[in-house]
C-alpha positions in Angstrom: 0.0 0.0 0.0 2.8 2.4 0.9 4.7 1.6 -2.3 1.6 2.3 -4.4 1.0 5.6 -2.7 4.7 6.6 -3.2 4.9 5.5 -6.8 1.4 6.9 -7.9 2.1 10.2 -6.2 5.7 10.4 -7.6 6.9 11.0 -4.1 10.2 9.1 -4.5 11.8 5.8 -5.6 11.3 2.6 -3.5 14.7 1.0 -3.5 13.9 -2.0 -1.3 11.5 -3.8 1.1 12.0 -6.2 4.0 9.8 -8.6 6.0 11.3 -7.8 9.4 13.9 -5.7 11.1 16.8 -8.2 11.1 16.3 -8.8 7.3 16.2 -5.1 6.6 19.6 -4.1 8.0 21.9 -5.5 5.3 19.7 -4.1 2.5 19.5 -0.7 4.0 23.3 -0.5 4.6 23.9 -1.6 1.0 21.4 0.7 -0.8 21.8 3.6 1.6 18.3 5.1 1.1 17.6 8.7 2.1 14.5 7.7 4.0 13.5 4.4 5.8 9.8 3.9 6.5 9.8 1.4 9.4 7.1 -0.3 11.4 7.2 -0.1 15.2 6.1 -3.7 15.7 8.1 -6.3 13.7 9.3 -9.8 14.2 13.0 -10.5 15.1 13.8 -6.9 15.8 11.2 -4.1 16.4 11.5 -0.7 14.8 13.5 1.0 17.6 16.0 -1.9 17.9 16.5 -1.9 14.1 17.1 1.9 14.1 19.6 1.5 16.9 21.6 -1.1 15.1 21.6 0.8 11.8 22.9 3.9 13.5 25.6 2.0 15.3 26.7 0.7 11.9 27.0 4.2 10.5 23.7 4.7 8.6 22.8 8.4 8.4 19.4 8.3 6.6 16.2 9.6 8.1 13.5 7.4 9.6 9.7 7.7 9.5 7.9 5.3 11.9 4.6 3.6 11.1 2.6 2.6 14.1 -0.8 1.9 15.5 0.6 2.0 19.0 0.6 5.6 20.4 1.7 6.4 23.9 3.9 9.2 25.3 6.7 6.8 26.4 6.9 5.2 23.0 6.8 8.4 21.1 9.4 10.0 23.3 11.8 7.1 22.9 11.2 7.1 19.1 12.2 10.8 18.8 15.3 10.2 21.0 16.3 7.3 18.6 16.0 9.7 15.7 12.5 9.4 14.2 11.6 12.4 12.1 7.8 11.8 11.6 5.1 9.3 12.5 2.6 7.7 10.0 -0.4 6.3 11.9 -2.2 3.1 11.1 -4.5 2.6 9.4 -2.5 4.2 6.6 -4.0 7.3 5.1 -2.9 8.4 1.6 -3.1 12.2 2.5 -1.0 11.8 5.6 1.7 9.8 3.8 1.8 12.3 1.0 2.0 15.2 3.4 4.8 13.7 5.5 6.9 12.6 2.6 6.6 16.0 1.0 7.8 17.6 4.2 10.7 15.2 4.3 11.6 16.0 0.7 11.6 19.7 1.6 14.0 19.1 4.5 16.4 17.4 2.0 16.1 20.4 -0.4 16.9 22.8 2.5 19.8 20.7 3.6 21.2 20.6 0.0 20.7 24.3 -0.3 22.6 25.0 2.9 25.4 22.7 1.9 25.7 24.5 -1.4 25.7 27.9 0.4 28.4 26.6 2.7 30.6 25.3 -0.2 30.2 28.5 -2.2 31.0 30.7 0.8 34.0 28.6 1.6 35.3 29.2 -2.0 34.6 32.9 -1.7 36.4 33.2 1.6 39.4 31.3 0.3 39.7 33.5 -2.7 39.1 36.9 -1.2 41.4 38.3 1.5 39.5 40.0 4.4 40.8 43.5 5.0 38.6 44.4 8.0 36.4 42.1 9.9 32.8 43.1 9.8 30.5 43.0 12.9 27.6 40.7 13.0 25.2 43.7 12.6 27.1 44.9 9.5 26.9 41.5 7.8 23.2 41.1 8.6 22.5 44.7 7.6 24.1 44.1 4.2 21.9 41.0 3.5 18.7 42.7 4.6 19.5 45.6 2.4 19.9 43.2 -0.6 16.5 41.8 0.2 14.9 45.3 0.4 13.9 45.0 4.1 16.5 47.1 5.9 14.7 49.6 8.1 11.5 47.5 8.1 9.8 46.9 11.5 11.3 43.4 12.0 14.8 44.1 10.7 16.2 44.9 14.2 14.7 41.7 15.5 16.5 39.7 12.7 19.8 41.3 13.6 19.3 40.6 17.3 18.3 37.0 16.7 21.4 36.3 14.6 23.6 37.9 17.3 21.9 35.6 19.9 22.5 32.5 17.7 26.1 33.3 17.1 26.7 34.1 20.8 25.1 30.8 21.8 27.3 29.0 19.2 24.3 27.0 17.9 25.3 24.3 15.4 22.8 24.0 12.5 21.8 20.5 13.3 20.5 21.6 16.7 18.9 24.8 15.6 16.8 26.0 18.6 13.0 26.2 18.5 11.6 29.5 17.3 9.8 30.1 20.6 13.1 29.8 22.4 14.6 32.5 20.2 11.6 34.8 20.6 11.8 34.4 24.4 15.6 35.1 24.4 15.0 38.2 22.4 12.1 39.4 24.5 14.3 39.0 27.7 17.2 40.8 26.0 14.8 43.7 25.2 13.7 43.8 28.9 10.1 43.3 27.9 7.6 43.6 30.8 5.3 41.0 29.4 7.6 38.4 27.8 4.8 36.2 26.3 3.1 39.2 24.7 6.4 40.5 23.3 7.1 37.0 21.9 3.9 37.1 19.9 4.7 40.6 18.7 8.2 39.5 17.6 6.7 36.6 15.5 4.3 39.0 13.9 7.0 41.5 13.0 9.2 38.7 11.6 6.4 37.3 9.5 5.5 40.7 8.1 9.1 41.6 7.3 9.9 38.2 5.6 6.7 38.6 3.6 7.9 42.0 2.4 11.3 40.4 1.4 9.4 37.7 -0.6 7.4 40.4 -2.3 10.5 42.4 -3.1 12.2 39.2 -4.5 9.1 38.4 -6.6 9.0 41.9 -8.0 12.7 41.6 -9.1 12.0 38.1 -10.5 9.0 39.4 -12.5 11.3 42.0 -14.1 14.5 39.9 -14.5 14.9 36.6 -12.8 18.6 36.5 -13.8 19.7 39.2 -11.4 22.3 38.4 -8.8 19.9 39.2 -5.9 17.1 37.0 -7.2 19.3 34.1 -8.1 21.0 34.1 -4.7 18.2 34.9 -2.2 15.0 33.6 -3.8 15.8 29.8 -3.8 17.8 29.9 -0.5 15.9 32.0 1.9 12.3 31.2 0.9 10.0 28.4 -0.3 10.7 28.9 -4.0 7.2 27.8 -5.1 5.7 30.7 -3.0 8.1 33.1 -4.7 7.1 31.8 -8.1 3.4 32.1 -7.2 4.0 35.8 -6.2 6.0 36.4 -9.3 3.2 35.1 -11.5 0.6 37.2 -9.7 2.7 40.3 -10.0 3.1 39.7 -13.7 -0.6 39.3 -14.1 -1.5 42.3 -11.9 -3.9 40.3 -9.8 -6.1 42.4 -7.6 -6.8 39.5 -5.2 -3.5 37.9 -4.4 -3.5 34.4 -2.9 -2.3 33.7 0.6 1.5 33.3 0.8 3.2 30.8 3.2 6.0 32.4 5.2 8.7 30.0 6.5 10.3 31.9 9.3 12.5 29.0 10.4 14.0 28.5 7.0 14.8 32.2 6.6 16.5 32.4 10.0 18.5 29.2 9.4 19.9 30.3 6.1 20.5 33.9 7.4 22.3 32.5 10.4 24.5 30.2 8.4 25.5 32.8 5.8 26.2 35.4 8.5 28.2 32.9 10.6 30.4 32.0 7.6 31.0 35.6 6.7 31.6 36.6 10.3 34.2 33.8 10.8 
């Protein structure tokens, strides 16, 4: 059933199947799939035991667990072992499609970040640094490129990047957004921290949406510009940028709702600023 959903929906390529956990290990280590969909209850080895053995043998792919058993202890242990998502039994086509699409988006983001890191490494190795810029100067330059310097949330973006670099957060343990909002609210000596956290999120969402609109406007005029080619696919969900670009080109009076991915924007901004700052 899962294979049919994946193939029919063009969600990926099924490279192997196994009857139980013990049988799956050699096949997974040989084919090295990006994602393993694994049942919680299996003969020989259950899902969590199988994951543990695979990780001990160096497997670095992602896991999506399929289970009818749902309790806090099991879910907690599964996440500790490295589960990314759960698919609940009985299997639902919409849920499978949604989860695998999210997983694919994570891979695209990871690839984009690695590409950014490689390109920045080449730039840094080729260009001598005459004067080290401050974090604020690096962020300000990027916000200016995206047309949002001076917007209501630009200072929040600068402060959040400063907090991230001061905390030395590695990308694979990027902190929850609520934690960042709380740290910023405390840094600003807000009287009502929870209220300020909501205000910060609203300001960020509004500012990032303006950046998307700015990028889409540039793309509608000339999508080969340096700014569009660099920022549009890295900082935003490119499908949303494309949607905006089409609507701008068609002069629509009733634009559709645009999805703003705050976490992706902050992750990429943090990584680029960190590389430049170092």
